[in-house]
N, C-alpha and C positions, 0 to 999 in steps of 0.2 A: 523557409519556413520564417515564418511571420513569430520572433520569440519575444518572450518578455523581457522588457528591460529591468537590471537589477533594482536599482528603485522604484520601480513602478510594480513589481512584482514583491518588494518589502513594503512597501506602502499601501497597494491592492489589501495583502493580509491582514496589516495590520487596521486598516477603514474597515476591512466586514466584521473583525473581531471588534474592532470599537462600539460597531453598531450593534452586533449580535448581543456582546454583552454590557450595554449599557448602564446598567446597574451596579456594575462592579466600579464606576469610577471612569473618569475622563483620562486619568494614566494609562489606560490599554493599549492605546496606539502606540505609543511613544515608546513602551515595553515592548510589545509586540516585533518591532524593529529590529529591539536588541536582542531577542531571544529571549526575553522575557514575555512572552503572549501571556495573556489573562484567560483563563476558563471559566467555563458560566455554572451553573444551576446548584442548587441545595442539594450535599450528598452529604452522607451520615461522617464521612472521612473529612475531615479540615482540607479545605484546597491549598493551604499553604503543607500542610502535610504530602499531598498529590506533588504538589509543584517540588519538593523536595526527593520526593521519591525517586520523579522523573529525572531530574537534576543528579541524581548517585546514579542513576542507568544510566546517563551519558557521559561522566564520569568516567566511569568503566568502561564504555565504548571506547572512547578517547585515547586511556591509558595502555587499554590492550592491542591496541590498531597497531600492528606492526609497521617498521619505516616507509616500505614499498605500499601499506595501504590495506596488504591484507590480514585476516586474524590466524591465530593458533586453531588448530584442531581440525575438527570434522568441518567440511564445504569452505574452510575460511580463504581457500586460494583461488577458488573459483569469481570470485566477482559478485556473485549472489547475496552473500551476508554485507558483504561491503557497503554495496546498493541499499540494503534495510537498513544497515547502520547509516549512512549519508541521509535514508529520508528519516530516519531520527531524530536527527540533530535538524535537520529543514522546519520537521513537525513542530519542535519547539520554538520557531523563528531566527535559527542562527543562518547564519550565510558563509558562503564561503569566501577569502579573501582578510582583510582585518578585521580584530574582532576575535572575541574567546570563538576558540572551536573553528575558524576560517580557515586554520593550515589543517586542520584534520580533513576537512569537506573537503579542499582542495587533495590531498592525497587521496582521498576515497575518487574523485571525480579521476585522477590521473589512472588510479589502479585499474579501475573498469574502461578506461578506453585503451590501456593497454595492451585488453585483450581482446578486444576488437580485431576481427580476420579483415583477408581486404574487399572480403563484399560487406561487411559491416556486423558479422556473424559475432555474437559475444557469449557463447555457451560452451565452446572447445574447451576452456582450462578447468569446466563442472565435469563433463564426461557423462557416460553411461544415462543415464533414465534422468538426468537432471541437467541434459543440455537447453532444451526448450524453458524450463525452468529459468534457468540461471539468463538465460538470452532476454525473455519478456522482462523480467527485474530489473536487470543492468537497463533495457532500454527505458523502463518506466523511469528510472532512477535520472537516468541522462535528459529526459525530457524534461522533469521536473523542475531540475538545474539549470539548465538551459536559460542563456538569460541572465545569469545571476552571477555567471565568472568574468574572469577578465579575458579581454581580446583572444589572447594565442589559445584559452582553454575553450573560450568559445569557437573559433577555427576548428580543433580539434572534434568538438561536440557535430560542429553543421558539418564536417565531412564522414563524420559514421551514423548520425541518425536516420536519413532518410536509406542508407542499404538496411539499418537493422529493421526499420519501419517493414520495408519493401519485403524480407525473409519473413516479416509474420504475417503479412498479407500473403506473400506465395504459399505459406504452410498453410492458411486457411485454406485457400484456393485447390489443394491437393485432392483428388478426384477420391468423396467418400460417398457410403450410403446414407440415407435417409437419417438416421439414427444420429449418425456423428457429422452432418453435413454442418459449418457456421462456424466447427469448433476446432482445437489444437490437443496435441498430445507429445509423446516425450522429443520426438525426432523431427525435425524439419519435412519429411518427408512422411511420418506416419497418417497411417490411411483410419485411422481412427481417432477417437478425441474424449477428453473426459473433462469435468468439471473445475477440478483444480487447477490444470495445466491454462484452461480459458479462462478462467478468473483472473491470472498476471494478465496474459495475451492481451484481455481485454481492456483491464485498465492501461497498460502501455499504449494503444492504440485511441485508444479516450484521451488521453494526457496527448498525447502528440497532436491529435485533431484540436484540441484545445487550445494548442501551443501555435497553431497555423501549420500543421505538417500534413502531406496529400494521404490524407485517409479515405478512401469513398463512403459516405453514410451508409452504402448498401453494405459494407463491410460490418459496420456496429450493428446493423440491424440483423445479419444473419448471425451473430455471435450470437445478440439478445435471444433469438430465436431458439437457439440450440440452448441457451441457460435455461428458456423457459420449458423446453423438454425434459429435460434432467428434473423437475419437481414431481413429487408423490402427489398425485391429486385429493386423496384420502386424508394424509395429514398436513400436507403443505410443506415437508419438507424438501429440500434440494438434494440430490444425490450424487454420487461418483459418477455412475456411466448408469444414464436411465431411471426409469420412474421407481424400479424397485431394487436401485442400486444399495452401495455402501455409504457410510463415512456421513449421515444426515445430521448429527450432531457440530462436526466442522466445516461444513459445507453448506448450510443452509444461510449462514449470514454471508456468504460468499454470494450466493444468488441475489439476497437482497440488494448488496452493494453494486454488484452489476447492473442491475435494474434500476436502479435510483440514480447512480452516474448518468446514468444513458437516458435519462428524461422520464424514465417510467414513474414517476411520483404518484406514490398511490394505489399502484398498479394491484389492480386484485390479488396475481401472484406475488406479490410481496407482501400485501397485508394478510394473507392467509399465512405465509413463511413466517411471518412476525409473530403470528398467534401461535406458532407450534415453537415456536424458537423460543419464549416466554414459558413455555413449560419445560423445557431442557436444561437450559442453557446450564442451569448450576450441576449437571453432570460434569462439565468441562474441567472440574477441581478433580474428578475421581478417574479421570481417563488413564491409561497406561502411555499412550503417545500422543503428538499431535494437540497439547494443549494450547502451548504459544500458537501455534496456527489458527485455531479454533477459537480462543479468545480474541485474538486479532482480527477476524474478520466479522464475529459476533458484534467486536463493538464498534467497529465501521458500518458494519451494517445498521444495526440498532440505532446509531447516532444519527445515519441519513433517514430512519423512519421517524424518529424523535419522540415528542412527548410524552406520556406516560410510561411507554415501551423502554426508551432510554432510561429515565431517571430510576426506575425501579434496576435496571439492567447495571447503572455504575455504582448505585451504591453496593451491589453483590461486589463487583469488581477490584473496588479500591477496597475494600474492607477484605474481601476472601484472599486477594493476592499481593497485596503490598507489604502483609506478615511475612510473605516466601521468598521475598528481596535478600540475598546474604548483605552481609556488613559491607562489602567489597562495590556495592551497587549493583551485582549480577543475579538475575534469574538463572538457576540449573536445574531444570526442570526436563529435559529430556535431549534426544540429540546431539549428547556429547560435542554442544556449541554453545558454550555459554554466550559468545558474542548473538549468534542468530537467536537464542531466546530471548535477550535481554532488548537485542532489537524490536523482537515485536512486541513485546509488554512497553517499551516505551511507543511506539506505535500505537498500541490500543489505549495505553493509558492520556495520550497527547491528543488525542484526535478532535475533543472538544475546542482546542486552538484553532483549527481551521486553517493552519500554515500553509499546508500541500493543496498547490492549485489542483488537483485532481480531485480532491473532497469537495471543491468548492463547488459547486452545483451552477450550471449556465445554462438556463432554457433555451439560450437565442442561438447557439454554436450549430445547432442541427437546421437552422431556418435557412435551408437552400431555396 
């Protein structure tokens, strides 16, 4: 696997941020490499207030992590919540090793690696219908942090990741009917697929491919075709299973993100979905469940779309959700897992920093 060197990864992210945010001053690149990445764009909430909110969220995630890298309460021991928290730190520019939150990230890496089975499966600790969710999210985290860790941890990552990626490819290749072909579901041997599981699996494969992993381009293409089959052609929303399925509010952003990250920039399907999402995103604050999940995907998807769509949404996101942050830095919206909620909120808030490689578009990677 071609790995990102730690220094290259930090400098690439910093330089990318500096180029995008030039109007915010020459300190952006240096700050980004030290966990102080700068964000862009005019917002109703002052940028320093957004930064402070993110910092409080990260402080909560660091303080509430158990010594073994797990988290208390629901889903905290399965590896997925730890992976989301780890990516939240990476999203703000923090790195494993020396420096603030470096040891926290190292505990997260160790926790996820300790959950790997002999063949690289990372979902056994979660169990039930969360197994492939956990596997995909853990694989994504390990791929994103690869090249940023010390040599010993890198050896462990190199030993696990190829098997983890192969499991995703094998699960995609389980015979499925035409409706479900190209996607993923709850188990390794599932014969159907859904948009939610597929979103995480596709991001993990895309990250691995960007990192030099052995991911055939046709696997990405098949997954993209599955995603497009989940779009309601009338209103443009993406659905859980099929064009008339459920969860359009939480999954439309996922569909946009998958298309954008796989090089389908300004794809008519993504633009149609963006128009629909701009009509319904304020309903996220009224949902009974999956609010943080929906906000994460909406933020990521509309940021990739950019322009006025993102400006409109980010103003609403920060002004609506910052007041819901608790004094300890957490969000406690649902799922009986403050760590999960807080990690998802930080990832949604921090997307303008563009520190995670998976969210940096690279049109050249598919030019085989």
